[in-house]
N, C-alpha and C positions, 0 to 999 in steps of 0.2 A: 149834206146832200149836194149833188151836182146836177146842173141842168143837162137834160137830154142824155143822161146815163141811166140805163136800166138799173133799178134799185137792187136787183139780185146780184149785180156785179160788185162783190165785196171788195174792200181795200186789197186783200190778198190776191184776188183774181185780177183786179186792175193792175196791180204791181207786176204780176207775172206776165200779163198780156203786153204791158208796156216794155218790160224787160226783154221780151222775146225779140229776136231779129228776123230778118227775111230768111225764110227757109226753115225756121224752127217749127216744131210741131207741138200740138196740144191734144191730149186725149180727154174726151168727155165720156164717162163710162157709167154703166148701170150699177145697181146695188150689189149684184152678184160678182162683179169683176174683182179679181185679186189685186186691187190697187196698191195697197201698202206693201205687199210682198214683191211688187214689180217696180216700185219707185219710192224715192225718199221725199219727194215733194208732192204731197196729195192734199188737195183742198176738198173738204166735204160739204156738200149741199144736200143733206139727206132728205129734206122735205120737198125737193123739187124733181120734176121729170127731166130726163135728158133732153127732150125736145125744147122745153122752156129754157134750159140753160144754153143750148146751142143757139137758139134764136137771140138770146141776150148777148152772147159772145160775138156772134156775127154782126151785131149792130155796131160794134166798134173794131172788129178785127177783119182786115182785108185778107182774102184768100190768095194764095200764090198763083199767078198766071204763067209762071215759068216752069212749072212741073206738069207732067202728064195728068196727074190726078191729085189735086190738093185735098180731097176728102177720101178717107179710107174707112171701111167698115169690116166687120168680121163675118166670114163665111159660116153658114150653118153646118155644124158637124154632121158628117155622113150624108149631107145633101148640098153639095157645093153650088148647085145651080139655083137653089131656092132663094127667094128674096123675102126676108121678113118684112111685115107691114111697117115696122118702125123705120126701116131703111127708106121706104117710100116717103114716110114723114120727113126724114132727113133731107131727101131730095127736094121736097116741096119747100122746106125752110130755106135751103141754100138758093133755090130758084127765086125766092122772094127777098133775098138779102142783097146788099149792094154788090156782092160778088156773084150775082146770078149766072147760072149756066156753067158753074164749075163742075168738071168731071169727077166721077167716083171710081174707086177701085175697091176690091174686096180681097182680104187676106185670110188664109187658113188660120184657125184659132191660135196656134202657138206662134205663128209668124206675127199675128196681131199683138200677142203678148210681148214679143221682142220689140216690135215697133213702139209699143207703149213705154217700154223701158228707156227708149231713146228720146222720148218726148221731154220737152222743157218742164212741163207740169202735167199732172193728172187731176181733173176735177171729177170727183165721184158723186153721183147723184143718188136719189132714192128710187130711181127708175126700176120697176119690176118687170117690164116687158123684156122678153128674152132678146138677146143680140142688140141691146140698146147701147152700143158702143161706137164711137166715131173718133177718128183722129183727123185734125185739120192742120194744114200747113199755112203759116203766116206769109202773106205777101207784102207788097209795098203800097204806099199811098202815092198816087200819081199827082 
């Protein structure tokens, strides 16, 4: 165990987060997301919600302040202006993190899949709420 480290941050997750550089991205996705067909590096936390994992990750990962939107979610299919409730939960978590106030963008489903392919790692959760997917961009420590 480590002091002040959320215990759900497994050694594999901590290794990935530490190995990421400024500007690298991390996807935290729901149980329905095709993680293994989109990436070779998938860490599974099947018993946890995406919001619990996001909160833990943001306790140690600074968000990038040099990009327009360091947080990216998936648009609702056929309703691109709809905002799923879980996205509001993401915004609340980000606003309460050390990187508070970080902007969000939303990508069409297949564009989000492509962005996930470009991520350093994907963490797949057991989240069952639809559109429970977020990509965050790592920043620097000042």
